[in-house]
N, C-alpha and C positions, 0 to 999 in steps of 0.2 A: 234288123234295129242295129245293124253295123253302119260303120262308117258314117256319112253325113246324116244318118237318120237316129244315131245312136244318142239317146238324150242327154248324155254328158256334154256330147259335142255340141249338142243345140243350145243348152244353157250355157256354156263357156263361150259360144259364138255372138250370143245376144248379150253379153256381160252380167250373168247371174252369178256366175263363180268366184268366191274369194279365198276360201279353204275347203279341201276336199281330202278324206282319208283314202291312202291307197287308190288312187284314181285310175292307175291301169286295171287293178283287179275289178272295182265299181264298173269301169266300162265295159268289161267282159261280163258280169254278171248282167247288165243292162242290155245285153243281147237277147235276153230273154224276159218276158215281164214279171216283174217286181212288185213287190207293194212299198209305199213311202208314205211318210207324215210330216206333217207340220203342225204345231200349235199355234192357238190363238188365244189370247186371254180376254175374257169377256169384260172387262172393263167399263164397256159401254152398249149400248144396244145398236150400235154400229161400228163398223170398223173405217179406216178413213185411208187415204192416200197413200200413208206410209205401209199399209199393209197389200197394197198390190203387188208388190214384187214377190212375196211368197206366194200370193195367190195364183198370179202368172206361171210361176214356176211349175205348180202343181198342174195347171191347165197343159204347159208343154210336157210333162209326163204324162198324161192321159192321152195327148194327141199322141203320144210315141207309144202307146199300149200297154202301159203300166197302170195300176191302180192306186190312185193317192186316197190318204186317209187324212181328213180334217179332222182335228183333235181341239174341241173346245175345251179349254181350263175350266170347266166348272168345279173341281177340286184344288188344282191348285191356286185359282183364282181367289180362293179363301185365305191363301198364305201370301201371295204376291211374289214374283219376281223381282230379285235385287240387280238384275244385269241391266248395265246402263243406265243405272241410277245411282243417284247422290242421297236421295232420302226415300225412307219406306213409302210404298205405293199404300193409297188409301183402301182401308180394309171394307169390302162390302158385305151386306146380308146376304144371305142364304136368298133369299126371295128375290134381291134386285140382282143377282147372279143368275139365278134361273130364267130370269126374264130375259137378260141380256143375251144369254147363250141361246133361246128360241129366235131371238131378233137375227141373231149371227147364223144360224142354221138356215132360215128363209134367205138372207143376204147371199152367203157364200155357194146357194144353190144357183144362183143366176150364171156362174162360172163354170161349173162342173156337171158332167152327167152323172146323176147318182142313181139311175134306174138300171137294175138288174144285176146291183153288186159293182158296178163300173166305177164308183168310189163310195166310200163310206165317210158319214158323221157321225162321230163317235164323244162321249162327254167323259172327260176321266174321273168325274164324281163316282161314274157308276162302279169304278173300280177302287178309290182311293179313299172313300168316305167310311167303307165298310172294314179298312184296315186295322188290326190289333196293333196296337201301340209296341207292346213287347216282342211279339212274334216279329213286326217289322223289323224293329233293332236287332233283333239275334238273326234273320233271315238276309236281310237287306243292308242294315248299316253296317255290319262287321266287314264290309268287302270295301268300307270306303276309308282311306286315309286322310284325317283332319288336316294334316301338312298339305297333302295335295288339293284339298279343298280350300284352303288359306292362300294358295298360291294363284289360283284361278282369277282373273282379270275382275271378274264380275264381283267377285268378294274382297279383294284387295282394295278396290276402290271404294266400298262402303265400310272397309275397316276404318277408314281416316274419319267418317260422320258418324261410323256407330250402326254396327251389323246386330240384331235382335236373334234370337234363337229361333223364331218363326222364320225367318228369312233363310237361317243359315241350312235348314230343311229343304229349302226348295231343288236343290242339287239332286238330293237323294230321290224326290217324289218326281220329278224330268226324267232321271235316269230310271226308275220303276214304270214309269209311262212307256219308255223303248223297249223295255224288257218284257210288260205286258203286252204291247202289241207284237212285239216278235213271238212270244210264246202262241198268242191266241191267233194272231192274224197272219204269220209268217211275214213281217215288217222287217226289212232289213236296212232302211234306207232312212235317217231323221234328216231334213233341211231344216234352216233358220237363219236369222241374222247373225253378223259375225260375233255378237255379242254374248251367242249363245254356244260359243265353240266349247267351252269348259264341259257345260250341261251334258252337250251331245257327246264328247269323249267318254264321259261319265256312265253314260247310258251303254254305248258301246263296250265298255269295259267290264260293266255288269252282266251285260249279255253273254260275254265270253267267258266269264266265271260261272255263271248260274246253268248257261244254257249249252255251252262249248260250242256256238257258233258264230259265225262271221256276222259281223254289222259294220254298215257305213255311215259317214256324215259328211255333210255338203252344208257351207254356209254363204251366205250372199253378202257382197259387200253393205257397209251402212250408207245409204246414199245421202248425199247432200245435191243441192242446185249448184251452178256453176257460180255462184255468187257467195257459196259456203250457208246458204240457209239449209235449214232441216225441210225433208221432202214433205209435203203436205201443210206446210205452215204457212198463212200469210198474217198479215196486219189485222184480219179479221177474226182470225184463229185457224182452228185445225178445216183442211177440207174433205169432208166425209163423203162415204159412199151411200149415205142414204139421201133421199129426195128431199125427205122431212127437214134434214139438219143444212144440206147444201142444196141449192135447187139444181137441176140439170144445167139450166144457162150457166148459172156462176161457177159449176163444176167445169162445162166448156171453157169458160173464160179463163181460168185458171191455167188450162193448157195452151191457149192459143196466146197467153202471153208469158210463157217460159224463155228464158234466156237462149239467144240463136246458138251457143255452146252448146246447150242440151238435147238441141230437136233431134240429131242422129242417135244420141244414148236412149233417150226417153221413146222413140219409135221402135228400137230394138226391145227394150225392156216391157215397154207398156200396151204394145200392139202385136198382132198377128201376122203382120205384111211381111213379106219374102225379104230377107237380109241383103239380097242382091239389089231389090229395088231401093231400100233403105239407103244402101250404100252410095247411091246417085245423090241424094240429099247433101251429101258433104260438098257438093261443087257446087249447091245454089246460092244464090244471094239477094238481096234486096227482097222484091215483092215475091219472087218464086221461093224464097226460104219462109216468108209469111205464107204463103200458101201450104206450104209442109206443116206450119204451125196449125194450119186449120184442120189437114189429113189428121195429126196427131190427135188433135180435140175431138175430131169427130170419130175417130177409132176408139179412143178411150171412152168416150160418153157412149159411144154405142155397147161396148161390152159391159159398162157397169149399169146404165139405165135403158139400154135397149134401142134399136135403130130409130125408130119414131123418134125418140127424145131427142138423140143426136140430129136428127134432120130438122126440129123443131128448134132447137137451140142455135144451129149454124145459120138458119133462114133470119131468126132474130137477131144475131149478130151481124149478120148481111145487111139487114135493114138498116141497123144503127149506125154502123162504121163504115159501110161500104163493102163491095163484095170483092174478096182475096181472089184472083183470076189464078186458077190452076193449071200449070204447064204440062203436069203429069197426070194421067188417067188412072190416079190412085183412089180418088174419091168417089163412091158411087154416083151416078148422074143424078138421081133423086135428090142427093143434099145439095147440089149447085143449080137445081132448078130456077127459074127466073120468077116463081111464084112469089108475089109480094105481100099476100094476107099476113095478118098475124096470127100465131097460135097461142091459145090460153094456157097458161101454165108454164112457158119457157123463160119468163121473168117474173120477177116479184111483183104480187098484184096488190093494191091499195085500194080499199072501198070508201067513198066519200057518200055521205047522205045525200039523197037528192033534192031536200029542203036546201040543204045547203048550197048545193051548187046552183039550185034555180035563182038564190040570191046572189051568187057571186063570189067566190073565195079567192082573197087576195094571194097572187102568185108565190110569195116567199111563205106564206102558211101552208100553201099545198106543197111545196117543195120539202118544208122542213115536217109535215105531218107524215109525208109518203117515204122518210126516212133518207131522204138523198142531202141532206144537211143536218147538222149535228144540233143547231138551234135555229130560230126563226131569225136572229140578227147575223147567223152564218149563212142563212138562206140570202137575206138581203144583199151581203156582200158578194155571193155567188152570181145573183143575175146582174148587180150593178157592174161586175168585172166582166159580162158577155160571156159565162159558162153555163147558162139556164137554157133548156129547149125544150119545146111541146110540140110532140110531131114533128120533129125534126126543124123547126123555125125557133130562132133565138128569142126569149124572151126579153123586152127591151126595158119594162117598167118593173121594180119589185113589186108594185101595189097594184099591177094589172088584174083588173077582176076576171077570173077563169070559170066559165059558166058551160052549160049545157051546148052551147054553140061550138065548143072546142072539140068536143069527143067526133071521133070517126070510128065507123062500123062498131059503135058501143063503149069505145075505150079511148082513152088519151095515154100517148107513151110519153113518159117525162125522162130528161137526162141532164145529169149533172157532170159538166167536165167531158171526157170522153168515153169513160168507163161505167159509170154508175148509172142504171136505170130503175124505173118503176112503172109499172102499167097501172093507171087509175081507173076504176069502174066504178060505175053508179051503186050504190048500198041503199037499203029499204029507205 
């Protein structure tokens, strides 16, 4: 685990590292297997694209022979982290948090091998909820300087809008997590977003004072796209890792449509493709760069939803928007096969009653009901402006009656503009 195989060098080369405590000492410690951890807040029953950087960092650590701990914040989630926030987070009930914790455990298992203790999933509620307040203040609180805490970026920003006492405790609780994991599991490295730097340093300091041991911290850059937008945010909202919240097709499309300037950076961060192959992409232009975006979309979708879902999404996108020729042999041949049949579940599906279809449904009603237009009047304008298609054929009249005759292989494919689409199937 030295040289090019050292996990710190891998993470640095791929763009994961913003700050690190004592990099030379950490690199030396990474020459042997260590235990590291990252915490995830259970504020929803799914993670989103913004969580992929820490997830992939743990993947690289495990591939380098280290043991990752995924710490789900069932305890700290009841307090709320003020880091990176200008207002207090929504308080969740214990039942809501437990539901989300179980969902995140299932989701994170797709990325890491938890067999035979190769990685661990822990919930900090298991030790935080049993803490006795007076003992905690005496044993842990006395090691913290209020002046230093208020100087931390996460607290300084919140002081302008109001920092309540519950949030003020968060740094102590996260530091205690690192201390507990160090003591119970030999964990020596905490990683997280750069807004966690102050919290990580607090944990390192607590370990030094309480256990007289060395510990390290590493933070990731807070990513935005080349346009300055927050990662994983679209006009429609967050891009989730759950197929129920964001379909595999829509997830694939998010990556296909990234800015040209982001392709190389995202290939390094969000895929496991070799860096030397990714560097070649920086010289591509036009159609070849579009092909690289297809590679990015296929690889990330495959990691999150599985290879079959990635292949289905690739086929569906190719059918709708044309196949992007791939100049380099980065994409598995199965993903660029000439198979033209449609795969159920790759695009949003809308069901229409058979009786309604047999009578004929006006095209503008169908497009509005399928969610491709905000209203029926908007659907009329879409069709009149030539932006509506059924099975690849432009719809010429807004009141054209769409019936069972339009179905192919049991479905119709509706498209609005270049990117929005819906599959129509016959309902009961």
